[in-house]
N, C-alpha and C positions, 0 to 999 in steps of 0.2 A: 475456498481459496483465501490465503492470508492477505492482509491489507497491502503489504509491501509488494507482493506478487501481483495483486489486482491493479495497483497503481501503475506498475510497469507495463502490464498488458493493455491497460486503458491508454497509456501514452502511445503504444504501437498502433492501437486501434484508431486513435485520433490522427496520428501522423499519416495514415494511409487513406485518409478521407479529406475531401475539400470542405465538407460541411457535416455537422452532426448536431443533435439536440439532446437535451436532458433525458427525454423519454426513450431515445434510442440507447443511451448508456444504461438506463434502468432495465430495459428489456434484455440487452445483450449480456449484462453481468448479474441480472437477477438481484438488484439492490434497490433500496428505497430512494425516494427523491432526495431526501436530506443527505443520505450517504453519497449519492451521485454528485450533488453540489459540492460536498466537502472534498471528494476525490478530485473534481475538476479544479477546485481552488488550490489543492496541493500540486497538481500538474502545472498550473500557472506559476506557483511559487518556485518550482524547480526550473523555471526559465522558458517554458514553451509559450511562444507569443500567440495567445488566443484573442480573438476579437468577437464580442457579443453583438448579435443582430437583434434589433428591436422589432416587435410586432407579434401578431398572433402565432405565426409560424416561425418565429425567430429561433435562432440557435447560436452556434459558434462556428467560426472557421479559423484555420491556422494560417498565419502569415508566413508562407514558405519563402525561402531564399531572401529573407529580408534581414537587414542589419539594424538593430535598435540603436538610436542615437546615444552618444555618450552624455551622461548627466554632468552638467557643469553648474557651479554655484558662484554667484557674484560675492564680493566681500560683504556686502550688506545682508545678503541671504544667509551666509554662514553665521554672521553675528546674530541675525534674527532667530535662527534655529537654536543656537547655544544659549541665548538669553531666555528662550522658551524653556529649555532644559533647566536652567538655573532657577527660574521662577517657580517651577513645579517640583522642586526637590521636597521630599518629605510630605507629599500631598496624598499619599496612599493611592496612587494611580495604578491601573493595571499594566501588564506587560513590562514589568521591570527589566527582565533579562533582555527583551527585545529592544528596549530603550537604551540599555547599556551597549548592546552590539551596534545599534544605529549611531550612537555617539562615537564609538571607536572607529567605525567606517568613515564618518565625516572627518574625524581628525586625520585619518590616513589619506584623505583626498586633498587636503589643503596644504598650503605652503608654510614654511617656518615663520614667515612674517605674519601670516594670518593666525597661526597658533599663538604667537607672542601677543597679538591683539586680544585674543580670547583669554589668555592668562591674566592680562591686565584688567579686562572687564570682570573676570571672576574674582579678582582681589578687591575691586572697587565697588561693584554693585551688590547690594544686600536686599534680600526678599524675605518675607515671612517664612519661618521654618528652616532657613539656611544657617549654617555654622560659619561665621566669619574666620574662625581659626583653622578651617580645613580648606586649603586652596586647590584641592583636586578637582579638575574639570569633569571627571567621570564619576564623581560621588553622587550617585542616585540611590540613597539608602532607604527610601520609603518602601515599606512592606505592606501592600494592601491585603485585605482579607483573602485567604486562599480560595474561597468560593467565587470571588468577583470575576476572575477570568473565565471560569467555567460557565457562570451565569451569562456573560456577554457572548460567549461562543454559541450557547444554546438559543438565546433570544434572537441572534442573527438568522437562525433557521426557523424559529417558531416562538411566537409570543404567548401562546397558551401553555402555561406551566403549572406543574404541581410542585410547590415549594414546601419544605419542612423547616419549621422554626422552633428553636429551643429558647424558652424564656423562664428563668428562675427554676430550672430543672424540669419544666413541663414542655413536652414535645407535641407540636400540633402541625398538621398538614393543611395547606390551603390551595385549592384550585383557583388560579388567577389568569386574567389576561393582563399582561404587563403593559402599562401605559407609559411610564417613564422610569429610568434608572438615573438617579441624580445624587450629587454630593452636596450636603449642606452642613455647615459647622463641623467640618472634618469627618463627617459620618456619611457613608454611602447608604442610600435609601431606595427601596422599591415602592413605586406607586402603582398599585394594581387594582383591577376590578375583580372582587371576590365572586367567582361564578356560582358559589353555593349560597352565600348570603345576599348576593346581588347588590353590592355596594362597594364604594371605593375604600381601600385600606392602604396604610403605609407600613412597610416592614423594614427593619434594619438588616442590612447585609451581614453585620457582625453576628446576628443570631441565626443566620442561615446555615443549615447542616446538610441539605440535599436539594437538588433541583433537577427536574426532568420534564419532558413534554407531557402535556395532559392528554388523555385519550380523546380521539376525534369525536366519538359518538356523543360525548357529554358536553360538547362545546356550544356556547351561544355564538351567533354570528356577530361580527364586529358592528354591524348596523344596529342590531338589537341592544348591544352593550351601550352604544352611544345614545340610543333612545332612552334607555333606563337612566343613564347618567344625567341627561338633560332634564328629566323629570325630578331628579333628586337635588338639583342645584339649589343652594341656599340663597335666600334673598339678601342682598348687601345690607349691612347695618353700619358700615363705616364708609363715609364718602368725604373725600378731601380734595381741595384745589391746591395744586403744587406750583410754586414759583421756581425760577431757575436754580436757586441754591438748594431747594428741597429735591429737585430733579437730579442734581449732581450727587446728593447724598443717596438717593434711591439707586442710582447707577452703581454706587460703591457696594451697596448690599441691600437686598430685599428678600423676604421670604418667597419661596418658590411659587406659592399660590397667589401672590399679589402681583398685579400688573397695572400699568397706567395707560391712559389714552391721551395723546397730545391734542391740544385744543387750538394750536396755531401752526402755521407752516414752518416757523423757526424753532419749534420744539422747546420753547421757553416756558410754556405753561401746560399743565396737564391735569386730568381728573383721575383720582384713584378710587376704585370701588372694590370692596371685599367684604367677606363675612368673618366675624370674630365669634367663636364659640365661648361665651362668657362663663359657661359652666365647666370649662376646662382650665384650671388654675395655671397650668404651664403655658398654654396658648395665650391666656390673658396677660400674664407677666411678660412673655416674649413680645407681644404686640405693643404693650405699654412702653417697654424699653426701646423698641424700634421707632415708635412715634417721637420719642425724645431725641433719638439719633437723627431723625429727619430735620430737626431744628425748627426755627420759628417762621420759615418762609412757607407756611401753609395756612389755608383757611378751612375751617371745619364746617361742612354742610350737615353731616349726620354722624353721631358717635354714640355708642352704648354708654349708659350712665356708669357702668362698672369700670369702663376704661377711663372715664373722667375722674372717678374716685381714685383709681390707681395712679393717674398722673398727678393729682393733688397730693397724694401721700408721698410720692417721689420728690415733688418740689418742696414739700415741707421739710424733708431731710436736709435740703440745701439752704432753705430760708425759713428756719424755725420761728 
């Protein structure tokens, strides 16, 4: 049975029942769990009002003879949505076409006065990556890596992945459990636990050529993965006390692996603990530059001598 035909049959099947489960859909149409979930999401996207029930025996039921309320936006909600669009232009975010269509639908819902306000905001507000000479409200010209959307669609169903990476003409495959997908310094990165090497690794989405679910039989449980990761955690070798000015700088930018713990209820002081691999020149340089970015509102409890030497070299450039 073709997908389009199956979706139509599933809709009729659902509409004739007061309640159904994923398992029933799987058995009835002889499809996998992931396919059943995708099909149900498509049915919901086509407008069928489904409500999920929580619990061991939970499933779905259809809201028959119900009218969904009309969506209305306040003036401030409209401004908030479009400012968010403006701030994220050229950020290589996924679902570009969907964001275009969403912006067009929002413009169609609002009044001419609201549209005039948005045009004025668009001409006045500037963000990183925006072009002040292009006043088009719908200009979302960022083009993310073509594999990014596929990666997101798959990880929503399964975080055990087999990814293929090409670096300098060399192609390698890695079985991973995806921990995080994040964007840092305009680059999308995959943080995953390598199931073969049994260690954490970082991969650039720009180097990704293929992604697919990893075979079930070869998987480690999430519990075992977390246990192995906890045993591999490095001991902190950088410990800082941050004052309010340094905390403000930290909030503006900080490397993903670095976090702080507030030491008073007003969140005006904090402790920063992390590990710096001084044998990786790129990481050493990055962390040295970032410490200068934090400014002088810090007290050093512990720091590698290599970082101190790097700071002294940088300062000598300004004060020879």
